[in-house]
C-alpha positions as CSV (number, residue, x, y, z in Angstrom):
1,X,0.0,0.0,0.0
2,X,1.5,3.3,-1.1
3,X,2.0,5.8,1.8
4,X,0.6,8.7,-0.2
5,X,-1.1,9.4,-3.4
6,X,0.2,12.0,-5.8
7,X,-3.4,12.7,-6.8
8,X,-4.3,13.2,-3.2
9,X,-1.6,15.7,-2.6
10,X,-2.3,17.6,-5.8
11,X,-5.8,18.4,-4.5
12,X,-4.6,20.6,-1.6
13,X,-6.5,23.8,-1.0
14,X,-6.0,26.6,1.5
15,X,-9.0,27.5,3.6
16,X,-9.8,30.2,6.0
17,X,-8.8,28.0,8.9
18,X,-5.9,26.0,7.5
19,X,-5.3,23.4,4.8
20,X,-7.7,20.7,3.4
21,X,-6.9,17.8,1.1
22,X,-9.5,16.2,-1.1
23,X,-10.8,12.8,0.0
24,X,-12.6,9.9,-1.6
25,X,-16.4,9.5,-1.9
26,X,-18.1,9.7,1.5
27,X,-15.5,11.6,3.3
28,X,-14.9,15.4,3.8
29,X,-11.6,17.1,2.9
30,X,-8.8,16.0,5.1
31,X,-7.9,18.7,7.7
32,X,-4.2,19.5,7.7
33,X,-2.5,21.9,10.2
34,X,-0.9,25.0,8.6
35,X,2.4,24.3,10.4
36,X,2.6,20.8,9.0
37,X,1.6,20.9,5.3
38,X,1.5,17.7,3.2
39,X,4.2,16.5,0.9
40,X,5.2,13.3,-0.8
41,X,8.7,13.4,0.7
42,X,7.3,13.9,4.3
43,X,4.7,11.2,3.9
44,X,7.4,8.7,2.7
45,X,9.6,9.6,5.6
46,X,6.7,9.1,8.0
47,X,6.0,5.7,6.5
48,X,9.6,4.7,7.1
49,X,9.5,5.9,10.7
50,X,6.2,4.2,11.3
51,X,7.6,0.8,10.3
52,X,11.1,1.1,12.0
53,X,11.4,-1.5,14.8
54,X,14.7,0.1,15.9
55,X,12.6,2.7,17.7
56,X,11.7,0.2,20.4
57,X,13.7,-1.0,23.4
58,X,13.9,-4.6,22.0
59,X,14.2,-3.7,18.3
60,X,11.2,-5.9,17.6
61,X,8.2,-3.5,17.8
62,X,7.2,-0.6,15.6
63,X,4.0,1.5,15.2
64,X,2.9,-0.9,12.4
65,X,3.1,-3.8,14.8
66,X,-0.2,-2.7,16.4
67,X,-1.5,-0.8,13.3
68,X,-0.7,-3.2,10.5
69,X,-1.7,-2.1,6.9
70,X,-2.7,-5.7,6.1
71,X,-5.1,-5.7,9.1
72,X,-6.8,-2.4,8.2
73,X,-4.2,-0.6,10.5
74,X,-5.2,-2.6,13.6
75,X,-3.7,-5.8,15.2
76,X,-6.9,-7.8,14.7
77,X,-7.7,-10.4,16.0
78,X,-5.9,-9.6,19.2
79,X,-8.1,-8.5,22.0
80,X,-5.5,-6.1,23.4
81,X,-2.2,-5.0,22.0
82,X,1.2,-6.6,22.8
83,X,4.3,-4.4,23.2
84,X,7.9,-5.0,24.0
85,X,8.8,-8.1,26.0
86,X,5.4,-9.5,25.1
87,X,3.7,-7.2,27.6
88,X,0.0,-7.1,27.0
89,X,-1.8,-3.8,27.5
90,X,-5.4,-3.1,28.4
91,X,-6.6,-1.5,25.2
92,X,-7.7,-2.8,21.8
93,X,-5.7,-1.1,19.0
94,X,-8.1,1.2,17.1
95,X,-7.7,1.6,13.4
96,X,-5.6,4.4,12.0
97,X,-7.7,4.4,8.8
98,X,-9.3,7.9,8.6
99,X,-7.7,8.9,12.0
100,X,-7.0,12.3,10.4
101,X,-10.6,13.2,11.1
102,X,-10.5,12.4,14.8
103,X,-10.6,15.4,17.1
104,X,-9.1,13.5,20.0
105,X,-6.8,10.5,19.8
106,X,-6.6,7.4,22.0
107,X,-9.6,5.8,23.6
108,X,-9.6,8.4,26.3
109,X,-8.8,11.3,24.1
110,X,-5.5,12.3,25.7
111,X,-4.0,13.7,22.5
112,X,-5.6,16.5,20.5
113,X,-3.8,15.7,17.2
114,X,-1.8,13.1,15.3
115,X,1.5,15.0,16.0
116,X,1.0,14.6,19.7
117,X,-0.3,11.1,19.5
118,X,2.7,9.8,17.7
119,X,5.1,10.6,20.5
120,X,3.4,8.6,23.3
121,X,3.9,4.9,22.3
122,X,7.7,5.3,21.9
123,X,8.2,6.0,25.6
124,X,5.4,3.9,27.1
125,X,7.0,0.9,28.9
126,X,4.1,-1.3,27.8
127,X,4.4,-0.3,24.1
128,X,7.8,0.5,22.5
129,X,9.5,0.9,25.9
130,X,12.1,3.6,25.3
131,X,13.2,5.6,28.3
132,X,13.4,8.8,26.2
133,X,13.6,9.9,22.6
134,X,17.3,10.0,22.3
135,X,17.7,6.6,20.6
136,X,15.3,7.8,17.8
137,X,17.2,11.0,17.2
138,X,20.6,9.2,17.2
139,X,19.3,6.9,14.5
140,X,17.7,9.5,12.2
141,X,20.7,11.8,12.5
142,X,23.2,9.2,11.5
143,X,21.4,6.7,9.2
144,X,22.3,7.8,5.6
145,X,18.8,7.0,4.3
146,X,17.1,9.0,7.0
147,X,19.6,11.9,6.6
148,X,18.6,12.2,2.9
149,X,14.9,11.8,3.6
150,X,14.9,14.5,6.3
151,X,16.7,16.9,3.9
152,X,14.1,16.2,1.2
153,X,11.1,16.5,3.6
154,X,12.2,19.4,5.8
155,X,15.3,20.9,4.2
156,X,17.4,20.5,7.3
157,X,20.7,18.9,8.1
158,X,21.1,16.0,10.6
159,X,22.0,18.0,13.7
160,X,18.9,20.1,13.3
161,X,16.5,17.1,13.3
162,X,14.3,17.0,16.4
163,X,11.3,15.1,17.6
164,X,9.2,17.9,16.1
165,X,10.1,16.7,12.6
166,X,9.8,13.1,13.6
167,X,6.2,13.6,14.9
168,X,5.3,15.8,11.9
169,X,6.5,13.2,9.4
170,X,4.6,10.3,11.1
171,X,1.4,12.5,11.3
172,X,1.7,13.3,7.7
173,X,1.9,9.7,6.7
174,X,-1.1,8.9,8.9
175,X,-3.1,11.7,7.1
176,X,-2.7,9.7,3.9
177,X,-4.5,6.7,5.4
178,X,-7.9,7.9,4.0
179,X,-10.4,5.2,3.0
180,X,-13.9,5.8,1.7
181,X,-15.8,4.7,-1.4
182,X,-17.5,1.8,0.4
183,X,-20.6,0.2,-0.9
184,X,-22.6,2.5,1.4
185,X,-20.8,5.5,0.0
186,X,-21.5,4.5,-3.5
187,X,-25.2,3.9,-2.6
188,X,-25.9,6.9,-0.4
189,X,-23.6,9.6,-1.7
190,X,-23.0,8.2,-5.2
191,X,-26.6,7.3,-6.1
192,X,-25.7,3.7,-7.2
193,X,-28.9,1.9,-6.1
194,X,-27.2,-1.5,-6.7
195,X,-24.1,-0.8,-4.6
196,X,-25.6,-2.1,-1.4
197,X,-27.7,-5.3,-0.8
198,X,-31.3,-5.1,0.1
199,X,-30.5,-6.4,3.5
200,X,-27.9,-3.7,4.0
201,X,-30.5,-1.1,2.8
202,X,-32.9,-2.3,5.4
203,X,-30.1,-2.2,8.0
204,X,-29.5,1.4,7.1
205,X,-33.1,2.1,8.1
206,X,-32.6,0.3,11.4
207,X,-29.3,2.2,11.9
208,X,-31.2,5.5,11.5
209,X,-34.4,4.7,13.3
210,X,-35.0,1.8,15.8
211,X,-31.3,1.2,16.4
212,X,-30.6,4.9,17.1
213,X,-27.0,4.3,16.0
214,X,-26.7,7.6,14.2
215,X,-26.9,9.4,17.5
216,X,-23.2,8.8,18.0
217,X,-22.1,7.3,14.7
218,X,-23.0,10.3,12.7
219,X,-23.9,10.8,9.0
220,X,-23.8,14.3,7.6
221,X,-25.4,15.5,4.4
222,X,-22.3,15.2,2.2
223,X,-20.1,12.8,4.2
224,X,-20.1,10.3,7.0
225,X,-17.4,9.9,9.7
226,X,-19.6,7.5,11.7
227,X,-18.3,9.1,14.9
228,X,-19.4,12.1,16.9
229,X,-15.8,12.5,18.3
230,X,-17.3,12.4,21.8
231,X,-17.0,10.1,24.8
232,X,-19.8,7.8,26.1
233,X,-20.3,5.3,28.8
234,X,-22.0,2.4,27.0
235,X,-21.7,-0.1,29.7
236,X,-18.4,-1.9,28.7
237,X,-15.8,-2.3,31.4
238,X,-16.9,-0.1,34.2
239,X,-18.8,-2.9,35.9
240,X,-15.4,-4.6,36.6
241,X,-14.6,-1.9,39.2
242,X,-18.0,-0.7,40.3
243,X,-17.6,-2.2,43.8
244,X,-14.2,-0.4,44.2
245,X,-15.1,3.0,42.7
246,X,-15.4,4.7,46.1
247,X,-11.9,3.6,46.9
248,X,-10.2,3.8,43.5
249,X,-11.5,7.2,42.4
250,X,-9.7,9.3,45.1
251,X,-6.6,7.0,44.8
252,X,-6.5,7.9,41.1
253,X,-6.9,11.6,41.7
254,X,-4.2,11.6,44.4
255,X,-1.8,9.6,42.1
256,X,-2.4,12.2,39.3
257,X,-1.6,15.0,41.8
258,X,1.6,13.3,42.6
259,X,2.6,13.1,38.9
260,X,1.5,9.6,37.9
261,X,2.2,8.8,34.2
262,X,-1.4,8.4,33.0
263,X,-0.2,6.7,29.8
264,X,1.6,4.0,31.7
265,X,-1.2,3.6,34.3
266,X,-3.9,3.1,31.7
267,X,-2.0,0.4,29.8
268,X,-0.5,-1.4,32.8
269,X,-3.4,-1.4,35.3
270,X,-6.6,-3.0,34.2
271,X,-8.6,-1.2,36.9
272,X,-7.3,2.3,36.0
273,X,-8.0,1.5,32.4
274,X,-11.7,1.3,33.0
275,X,-12.0,4.9,34.2
276,X,-11.9,6.0,30.6
277,X,-12.1,9.7,29.8
278,X,-12.4,10.4,33.6
279,X,-8.7,9.6,34.1
280,X,-8.0,12.7,32.0
281,X,-10.9,15.1,32.6
282,X,-11.8,14.2,36.2
283,X,-15.4,14.8,35.4
284,X,-17.9,12.3,36.9
285,X,-20.0,12.3,33.7
286,X,-16.8,10.9,31.9
287,X,-16.5,8.0,34.2
288,X,-16.3,4.8,32.1
289,X,-16.7,6.9,28.9
290,X,-14.6,6.1,25.8
291,X,-14.3,7.7,22.4
292,X,-16.9,6.8,19.8
293,X,-14.9,4.8,17.2
294,X,-15.6,5.2,13.5
295,X,-17.7,2.4,12.0
296,X,-15.9,2.5,8.7
297,X,-14.3,-0.8,8.0
298,X,-15.7,-2.1,11.3
299,X,-16.4,-5.5,9.8
300,X,-12.7,-6.2,9.3
301,X,-11.4,-4.8,12.6
302,X,-12.7,-7.2,15.2
303,X,-12.7,-7.5,18.2
304,X,-14.5,-4.5,19.5
305,X,-14.7,-1.9,22.3
306,X,-11.8,-0.3,24.1
307,X,-10.9,-3.6,25.7
308,X,-11.6,-5.9,22.8
309,X,-14.1,-7.7,24.9
310,X,-16.7,-8.2,22.2
311,X,-15.6,-10.6,19.5
312,X,-18.2,-10.1,16.7
313,X,-20.5,-7.5,15.3
314,X,-23.4,-9.7,16.5
315,X,-22.1,-9.4,20.1
316,X,-21.9,-5.6,19.7
317,X,-25.4,-5.4,18.5
318,X,-26.6,-7.7,21.2
319,X,-24.9,-5.5,23.8
320,X,-26.8,-2.4,22.6
321,X,-30.0,-4.4,22.1
322,X,-29.8,-5.4,25.8
323,X,-29.5,-1.8,26.9
324,X,-25.8,-1.6,27.5
325,X,-25.2,-5.1,29.0
326,X,-23.4,-7.9,27.3
327,X,-25.2,-10.6,29.3
328,X,-28.9,-9.9,30.0
329,X,-28.4,-11.2,33.5
330,X,-25.8,-8.6,34.3
331,X,-26.5,-5.4,36.2
332,X,-26.9,-2.2,34.1
333,X,-23.7,-0.2,34.4
334,X,-23.6,3.0,36.5
335,X,-23.2,6.3,34.7
336,X,-24.5,5.1,31.4
337,X,-24.7,7.8,28.8
338,X,-28.2,9.0,27.8
339,X,-29.9,7.0,25.2
340,X,-28.4,3.6,26.2
341,X,-31.5,1.5,26.8
342,X,-33.0,-1.7,25.4
343,X,-33.7,-1.4,21.6
344,X,-36.0,-4.5,21.2
345,X,-34.7,-5.2,17.7
346,X,-35.9,-8.3,16.0
347,X,-33.7,-11.0,14.6
348,X,-34.3,-9.8,11.1
349,X,-33.4,-6.2,12.1
350,X,-30.2,-7.4,13.8
351,X,-29.2,-9.4,10.7
352,X,-29.9,-6.4,8.4
353,X,-28.0,-4.0,10.7
354,X,-24.9,-6.2,10.6
355,X,-25.2,-6.3,6.8
356,X,-25.2,-2.5,6.8
357,X,-22.1,-2.3,8.9
358,X,-20.4,-4.8,6.5
359,X,-21.2,-2.4,3.7
360,X,-19.0,0.2,5.3
361,X,-15.8,-1.6,4.2
362,X,-13.6,0.3,1.7
363,X,-12.4,-1.6,-1.4
364,X,-8.8,-1.6,-0.1
365,X,-9.9,-3.8,2.8
366,X,-12.6,-5.9,1.1
367,X,-10.3,-9.0,0.9
368,X,-10.2,-9.0,4.7
369,X,-14.0,-9.6,5.0
370,X,-15.1,-12.9,6.4
371,X,-18.4,-14.7,6.5
372,X,-21.1,-12.5,8.0
373,X,-22.1,-13.1,11.6
374,X,-24.9,-15.6,11.9
375,X,-28.0,-14.4,13.9
């Protein structure tokens, strides 16, 4: 898969608020920060950095280990990601496909842009495990190929290369990972009435009406991100610590006041991981809330949810159909977001809704599709 398209970069326009790059059917222009404009040279450099295992403490892990192109930029079918020394984290690797549109990165939204996001995994002891960024800079300042690529991308000599350029290159590469033109896009935005099956068309009706899915997985008039870029408690995970919340909450806040590394705590402590957005915002209405993931390519990026606890799309639909519980005998989670209540969908509606979600797969990932979930 090419890191960047010349056609894509040729369709760059300057707007009142920054830069935008044309995108495929079903997606809006790609937002690009003014201080990090797109270029082929920068994207190619970012792709090399993204795949370089030397930037881990063991020399065995890279960004692409958990965000593999051949797996729609996830590490499917792993429930949670595995870093250096085979350490297993607490979070399922979200796809980087179309991540350029996300207003917050990570499941808890701790980063506001791709540039900031790119720096965290390198120094997280559960991910790439470096103590600091010096090993990265030593490599890119001395490796002849990197020296030439940084000159081409930024016009700077080795001694001037800093983590700013490293982050900008990786973020530029990630902004080329734009995938639309799904059967849904061709049907809904392109007017091709045969692009989506009759079952998927019925599923779209369920999605918009009885399923109430569009409340969070939004569809606009001219494009669909299938995410509201907000945080919601949908009943996954928080029940694991509900009996300990009274004790754990002040402990977390005290640890933060003392300078705890939230990145490390979230990936290494399964209890802290369930606080969700609250671990950053400290707002009670964010307790157990996680970022709404995009539904694009959802059929090829199992398992699901922040902890990878739901293995199939059927399991996800059942969870919502049960009103935010995976097992109907479980207790309803505390602090559920508004609108999470039983849906009472029929078996036919569930089958059709799954067919609709399968129709959100872009052609680049169509070969990853498996047999549809049985009702």
